[in-house]
N, C-alpha and C positions, 0 to 999 in steps of 0.2 A: 471492418473485420479484424480480428486479432491475428497478428503476424506470428507464424510458427514455421521455423525452418526444419525442425526435427522434433521427434517425440520419443522419449524413453520411459520405461517403467523401472524404477529403482527398487531393489529389495534390501539394500544396505542403507539403513537410516542413521548410521553413525554421523556425528557432527563433522568428522573429517571428510566423509564421502559427499555429504550434502553440500558442504562448503566448496568442495572440488567441482561439483556440478554447477553451482551458481557461478563459480569463476569461469566456467566454459559457456556462460550465457543461458543456462537452463534455469527455469523457475518452476516452483510447484504450481499446480493448477487445481481446479475443482472437478476435474474429469474422473478422478478415481485415486485410490490409495497408491502412492508411489509414482503417479504420472507427472512427468516434468516435460516442459516444452522449451526448446531453444528459440530465443527471440532476440529482438534488438533491445536487450535489457538496459535499464538505466540504474545507476547507483551513485550515491554520494560518498566520496572518500572523506570520512569524518575527521581525518587528521588535517584536512585542508579546508574544512567547512567553517565559515564565519558568517554571521548574519549580515546581509546586505541591506541597503536602505529600502529596497523593495520588500525583502523579508520582514523588516521591521514595520513597514506600512501595513502589510497583511496581518501581522500579529496584533496591530492596533485594533483591527476589526473584531478580533476575538479576545480582546483584553478582558481579564476576569475569568476566562475559561481555564479549567484544569484538566489534565490528562492522567488517566490511571490505566495500568496494565494488569490483566488477569490471565491466568493460564486456561487453556482449553484441554479437555471438554468442560463446558459450563455445567455446574451442578444445578443451578436454578434457571433453566431456560424459560423464557416467556414467549408466547406466540406473538406478542406485540413487537418483539425484535424482528422476527421473521417478516411480519407485515410491513414494518418500516423499511427493511431492506428491499423487499419486493416492490413497494411503491416507488422507492428511490430509483431502482434500476429500470423499472418500467418507463420512467420519465427520461432517464439519461442514457440508456443503453439499448442497442438493438438486439443484444443477446438475452435470451430468457434466463431468469434467475428465480426459480420457484421457491416458495416458502419451505417446501420439503427439503430442497437442496441446501438452503441456508441453515435449517435445523440440523441437517446431517453434518455440515461443516463445523458447527458449534458444539455438537453433542456426541458425535460418534467417532472415536479415535481409530476405529478399525476401517473407516471409510474416508476420513478427512486427513489431509496433510498438514493442517494448520494447528498451531499450538499456543497462540497468543491472541488476546482480544483487548483492543484499546477502547476505552470509553471516555467521552468528553462531556463535561458538565460545567455549568456556570457557577462560579464560587461567589455567593452573595453574603457579605459580612462574615466571611470565614466558614460559611455553611454551604456544602455542595447541594445544589438543587438537582432536579431530575435530569437524567441523561439526555443530551441533545444530539449526540452523534457517536458512531462506533467505527471500528476498522478491524477486519479479520486479517491476521498476520501470521507469518512464520518467524520465530525467533531462533536463530542459530547460536552457536557458541560465541561468535564475535560479529554477528550481523543481524539486522532486522529486515524482513521483507514486508513492506507495507502494501497490502494486496487488495482487499475489498472494503473500501470505506463507504459509509452511508450515513445520512443524517436527516433530521426532520425538515420538511419543506413547508415552511410557514412564512407569512408576510414579514414577521419580525426576525427571521433567520438572518444572521449577519451576512453581508456581502463578502464574498471570498471565504465562506465557511469551509469549503472543501480544501482550498489551498492552505487555509489556516490550520486545519487538522493535519495536513501533510507536513507542514513546517514544524508543528509541535512534535510530531512523531520523529522527525529528523533530529530535533533537539534532544528528545528523550533518549534516542539511540546513542547520540554522542555523550550524553551524561552518563550512560551505562558503560562507557568505554568500548563501544563497538567499533569495528574498523569501517564497516560499510552499512549504509541504509539503502536497500533496493526499493525502487519506486515503480516496478512493473515494466511495461513495454513502451517504446516509442514507435508507434505504428500508424498514427493518424496525424493529419495536419493540426488537429486540436491539441495534440500532446505537447506542443511547444510550451505550455504553461508550466511544465515540469522542469524546464531548463534554467530556472532562475536561482539555482543553488550553487554556491561556489564549491569546487571540488567534484562537480558532476562528471561522470564518465558514462560512455555508452559502448555497447558491444556490437561490432560490425559483422559478426559471423566468424571472425577469426581472432580478433584482439580487441582490447579496450582502448577507446579513444577519448579525447577531451576537446576536440574541435567542434565547438557549438555551431559555427557557420556551416560546416559540412552537413551536420545533422539537420539543421533547419532547412537546408536545400533539399535533402532527401525527403523530409516530412512534407514539404511544400508540394512535392511531386507525387506523393502517395495518393492512391485512390481510396476514398472513404468506403 
């Protein structure tokens, strides 16, 4: 279950106010326009981020892939994107994610909080092939919130595809001179895979911490 300590609906969508809310552990959700939930948020301080040997190993798995960022809402939405996301979350998440909700997030600025869409494709001989993965995000003035990733589930899908996509997003955010890349919530034992980035910080309900051991202990004792 997603961890939420508090919920607010903001009406001030200025970069300054949204950055202030994220700093207090709130993140945008898919529940409705302006709805933010306070959670055990994770972020990478990009001023401290460098690729580790594990990051490099993961990137080897997606070698030849490229990442592109587009603004939302999408002008040319395809039902195939919605089906891909639904199939992905049906397999990996207990929370329902309907094709209608996915379409809403990608096409309706009056209902969606998200404004950036990452796409991942394999670059073969300098030519980008069909898209293999996507991520619905919020891009602030100096941060990126990597929120809802999904990708094709096929026998030839690279191992660590999801983690490779996340790593590429962190790198893109750093290249764009952002201060932080937010990675969602740490609320389940399985979320420890997000802890392999240097510069990682987590929100404990009052302040930001960087003690990985403490967070691992908390996650180990969380009920799924």
